[in-house]
NUMI-343599 format. One record per residue (C-alpha): x, y negated, z; residue in three letters; residue number from 1. Coordinates in steps of 0.2 Angstrom, whole numbers. Layout:
<sites>
       x       y       z   code   pos
       X       Y       Z    ala   NUM
...
</sites>
This chain:
<sites>
       x       y       z   code   pos
     697     581    -503    met     1
     681     571    -499    thr     2
     676     584    -486    leu     3
     694     584    -479    phe     4
     693     565    -477    arg     5
     676     566    -470    tyr     6
     680     579    -457    leu     7
     697     570    -452    thr     8
     687     555    -447    arg     9
     677     566    -436    glu    10
     692     574    -428    phe    11
     702     559    -424    ile    12
     691     550    -411    pro    13
     688     565    -400    pro    14
     706     570    -402    phe    15
     712     553    -395    ile    16
     699     553    -381    phe    17
     702     571    -375    ser    18
     721     568    -376    leu    19
     720     552    -366    ser    20
     708     561    -353    leu    21
     720     576    -351    ile    22
     735     566    -349    val    23
     726     555    -337    phe    24
     722     570    -326    leu    25
     740     576    -327    phe    26
     745     558    -322    val    27
     732     558    -308    leu    28
     739     574    -301    asn    29
     757     568    -302    leu    30
     752     552    -293    val    31
     744     562    -278    phe    32
     759     573    -278    thr    33
     773     560    -279    met    34
     767     542    -276    leu    35
     768     543    -257    gly    36
     786     549    -259    arg    37
     793     535    -270    ile    38
     782     520    -267    val    39
     786     510    -251    gly    40
     804     517    -251    lys    41
     812     501    -257    gly    42
     813     506    -275    leu    43
     812     493    -289    pro    44
     794     493    -297    val    45
     802     496    -314    met    46
     811     512    -307    thr    47
     794     518    -301    val    48
     786     514    -318    val    49
     800     523    -327    glu    50
     798     538    -317    phe    51
     780     540    -322    phe    52
     783     535    -340    ala    53
     797     549    -342    leu    54
     785     562    -335    asn    55
     772     558    -349    leu    56
     783     568    -361    ala    57
     779     585    -354    trp    58
     761     580    -351    met    59
     758     576    -369    ile    60
     767     592    -375    ala    61
     754     602    -365    leu    62
     739     591    -369    ala    63
     740     591    -388    val    64
     734     609    -391    pro    65
     719     607    -380    met    66
     715     590    -387    ala    67
     715     598    -405    val    68
     703     612    -399    leu    69
     692     599    -391    val    70
     692     588    -407    ala    71
     688     602    -419    val    72
     675     609    -408    leu    73
     667     592    -406    ser    74
     667     588    -424    ala    75
     660     604    -430    tyr    76
     648     605    -416    gly    77
     641     588    -421    arg    78
     639     594    -439    leu    79
     631     610    -434    ser    80
     618     601    -422    ser    81
     614     588    -436    asp    82
     611     603    -448    asn    83
     625     596    -459    glu    84
     634     613    -459    val    85
     618     621    -466    thr    86
     617     607    -480    ala    87
     635     610    -484    leu    88
     633     629    -486    arg    89
     617     627    -496    ser    90
     628     616    -508    ser    91
     640     630    -510    gly    92
     653     626    -497    val    93
     659     643    -489    gly    94
     664     646    -471    pro    95
     683     646    -475    trp    96
     681     630    -485    gln    97
     673     622    -470    met    98
     687     626    -458    ile    99
     701     622    -471    leu   100
     701     604    -465    pro   101
     703     610    -447    ala   102
     717     621    -451    ile   103
     726     607    -460    leu   104
     723     595    -445    phe   105
     730     609    -434    gly   106
     745     611    -445    leu   107
     749     593    -445    ile   108
     747     592    -426    ser   109
     758     608    -424    ala   110
     772     601    -435    val   111
     772     584    -426    gly   112
     772     593    -409    leu   113
     786     605    -414    ala   114
     797     590    -419    tyr   115
     792     581    -402    phe   116
     796     597    -392    asn   117
     813     599    -400    asn   118
     819     581    -403    asn   119
     811     570    -391    val   120
     805     580    -376    leu   121
     823     587    -371    pro   122
     830     570    -370    asp   123
     816     563    -359    leu   124
     816     578    -348    asn   125
     835     575    -346    tyr   126
     833     557    -342    arg   127
     819     561    -330    ser   128
     829     573    -320    arg   129
     844     561    -319    gln   130
     832     547    -312    leu   131
     825     559    -299    gln   132
     842     564    -294    thr   133
     848     546    -292    asp   134
     832     542    -282    ile   135
     835     556    -271    lys   136
     853     551    -268    arg   137
     848     533    -264    leu   138
     832     537    -254    lys   139
     835     554    -245    pro   140
     819     550    -234    ala   141
     808     552    -249    met   142
     813     571    -250    ile   143
     813     574    -232    leu   144
     800     587    -229    glu   145
     794     593    -212    pro   146
     803     609    -207    gly   147
     815     608    -221    val   148
     834     605    -220    phe   149
     841     590    -230    leu   150
     859     592    -235    ser   151
     860     578    -248    asp   152
     869     567    -235    ile   153
     888     570    -236    pro   154
     895     579    -221    gly   155
     878     580    -213    his   156
     863     591    -213    val   157
     846     583    -206    leu   158
     831     593    -200    tyr   159
     815     585    -194    ala   160
     800     595    -188    gln   161
     788     581    -191    lys   162
     789     567    -204    val   163
     777     552    -205    asp   164
     778     545    -222    asn   165
     768     529    -217    glu   166
     780     523    -203    thr   167
     796     532    -209    ser   168
     797     540    -192    glu   169
     804     558    -189    ile   170
     801     568    -174    his   171
     811     583    -166    asn   172
     826     578    -175    val   173
     842     589    -177    val   174
     858     582    -186    val   175
     872     593    -189    tyr   176
     889     584    -192    glu   177
     903     591    -201    asp   178
     912     576    -208    asp   179
     927     576    -196    asp   180
     940     589    -199    pro   181
     943     591    -180    arg   182
     927     588    -171    phe   183
     910     596    -175    gly   184
     894     590    -167    gly   185
     876     591    -166    thr   186
     864     577    -162    val   187
     847     581    -155    ile   188
     833     568    -153    ala   189
     814     568    -149    asp   190
     811     555    -163    arg   191
     820     542    -174    gly   192
     821     534    -191    lys   193
     832     536    -206    leu   194
     835     522    -219    lys   195
     848     517    -232    tyr   196
     856     500    -229    glu   197
     862     492    -245    glu   198
     874     480    -236    trp   199
     883     495    -228    phe   200
     881     507    -242    glu   201
     877     520    -231    gly   202
     863     528    -220    phe   203
     857     522    -203    glu   204
     849     534    -190    phe   205
     840     526    -176    thr   206
     837     540    -163    leu   207
     828     540    -146    asn   208
     828     552    -131    asp   209
     842     564    -137    gly   210
     859     571    -134    glu   211
     875     573    -143    ile   212
     884     590    -142    leu   213
     902     590    -148    arg   214
     916     603    -149    ser   215
     935     601    -152    asp   216
     941     613    -165    arg   217
     958     611    -158    ala   218
     953     617    -141    arg   219
     941     632    -143    pro   220
     928     633    -129    gly   221
     929     615    -124    glu   222
     912     606    -127    his   223
     905     588    -123    his   224
     887     583    -120    arg   225
     881     565    -120    ile   226
     863     560    -117    ala   227
     856     544    -123    phe   228
     839     535    -123    gln   229
     843     525    -139    ser   230
     857     526    -152    ala   231
     861     521    -169    ile   232
     872     531    -180    phe   233
     879     525    -197    arg   234
     886     536    -211    ile   235
     896     527    -224    his   236
     891     534    -241    ala   237
     895     522    -255    pro   238
     892     535    -269    asp   239
     873     537    -263    met   240
     868     520    -270    ser   241
     856     519    -285    leu   242
     868     520    -299    arg   243
     863     529    -315    arg   244
     874     544    -316    thr   245
     880     551    -332    ser   246
     883     570    -335    thr   247
     884     581    -350    asp   248
     876     595    -341    trp   249
     858     599    -346    arg   250
     845     611    -340    gly   251
     835     624    -350    asp   252
     821     611    -354    arg   253
     833     597    -358    glu   254
     841     605    -374    met   255
     836     606    -392    asp   256
     836     622    -401    val   257
     854     620    -407    ser   258
     860     616    -389    gln   259
     851     631    -383    leu   260
     858     642    -396    met   261
     876     636    -392    gln   262
     874     640    -374    arg   263
     867     657    -378    ile   264
     883     660    -389    glu   265
     893     654    -374    asn   266
     885     667    -362    tyr   267
     887     681    -375    lys   268
     906     676    -377    ala   269
     909     677    -358    asn   270
     899     693    -354    asp   271
     883     697    -363    ala   272
     877     711    -351    ala   273
     881     701    -336    lys   274
     871     685    -343    asn   275
     857     695    -350    ala   276
     844     686    -339    lys   277
     851     669    -343    asn   278
     851     673    -362    ile   279
     833     679    -361    ser   280
     828     663    -351    arg   281
     836     652    -365    leu   282
     827     662    -378    trp   283
     810     659    -369    val   284
     813     640    -370    glu   285
     817     642    -389    ile   286
     801     651    -392    his   287
     791     639    -381    lys   288
     796     624    -392    lys   289
     786     632    -407    phe   290
     774     644    -398    ser   291
     765     629    -390    ile   292
     764     619    -406    pro   293
     758     635    -415    ala   294
     743     635    -403    ala   295
     737     619    -411    cys   296
     735     629    -428    leu   297
     727     644    -419    ile   298
     715     632    -409    phe   299
     710     622    -424    ala   300
     705     638    -434    ala   301
     696     645    -419    leu   302
     687     628    -416    gly   303
     682     628    -434    gly   304
     674     645    -433    leu   305
     666     643    -416    leu   306
     660     625    -419    gly   307
     650     630    -434    gln   308
     640     642    -422    met   309
     638     629    -408    val   310
     621     621    -410    arg   311
     625     607    -397    arg   312
     637     593    -399    ser   313
     646     581    -388    gly   314
     663     580    -379    ile   315
     656     589    -363    gly   316
     651     605    -373    val   317
     667     605    -383    ser   318
     677     603    -367    ala   319
     668     617    -358    gly   320
     672     629    -372    tyr   321
     690     622    -374    ser   322
     693     625    -355    met   323
     689     643    -356    ala   324
     700     647    -371    phe   325
     714     636    -364    phe   326
     714     644    -347    leu   327
     716     661    -356    ile   328
     730     654    -366    tyr   329
     738     646    -351    trp   330
     738     662    -341    val   331
     746     672    -355    phe   332
     759     658    -357    leu   333
     764     657    -339    ile   334
     764     676    -337    ala   335
     774     679    -352    gly   336
     787     666    -347    glu   337
     788     674    -330    asp   338
     790     692    -336    leu   339
     804     686    -349    ala   340
     813     676    -336    asp   341
     813     691    -324    arg   342
     819     703    -338    gly   343
     803     713    -338    thr   344
     800     710    -356    val   345
     813     704    -369    thr   346
     809     689    -380    pro   347
     813     691    -399    pro   348
     831     686    -402    gln   349
     832     686    -421    gln   350
     834     668    -425    cys   351
     849     662    -435    gly   352
     862     651    -426    arg   353
     861     633    -431    pro   354
     878     626    -437    thr   355
     877     610    -428    ser   356
     867     600    -415    ser   357
     853     588    -421    ser   358
     857     576    -407    gln   359
</sites>
């Protein structure tokens, strides 16, 4: 017990440091990827903060196993470099007794992460997806990508060959209109801007140097062409304001084990053969909730054995070894999930069916 308390004190500081560092790197990547799309779009500051806070959940789930490996390697590496491992062995402490505290630390981390993955992460993923959907509905310009058709605006499809996120200008614009049961039309313009007007509860297009092409469905073959230098188009869309939607539907990563099992049973009841890939995909999500926490236990045992052989200490050395093992683990995780989703391999499906949801 004394050895366990001593080593536990060695595990905790590098665990907290490495977990914070890994999550910070994930956040940094998310900032570079998404910050330009959501900041400067007129969103409330707290909405932006909530967006990043909700995304911390999946980052923590992925970072904990690697943080356990770094912590254990760092602790045993320090003991080895200071010859404390030699002293403990000379006093009769065997190799397996040495790594038992690491295994217990990994087991505690695994149990905590399994609870988090099943009971906390699905709800946060669900809220994150809802928030992103609401933001997209409010600010379609934030998801307007060059060369990609935007169909989120009711009755319209918007295309822009070039998008300037700094000035909100769009170039080589094409707007397909299909909101009128009789008249269909296409608006083409060299450049313009798209924004959402709260007072109008709709979208405002300011387009320059273009033309309007309209056709009358009641009179096939009759077309009209109107050229313009500058024109403003408004689309009334009251349902696109930022209102928190509420829906019972959840994606694969937004359900706990009970909910996943219930959906699997529904697929089986409808047509098991036809829904084989969907069933396989859901089983993959169930296994991931426990396979990622199980990595904590495996990494802890591996770190305990390897750390006793490492003659140098420090976070840098531990992080180097950890990165190598974690990359191997990550490749197998992604490849296995992809093979299972495509039906190339079949995940084990022998778990019992829970009788009720934990939600």
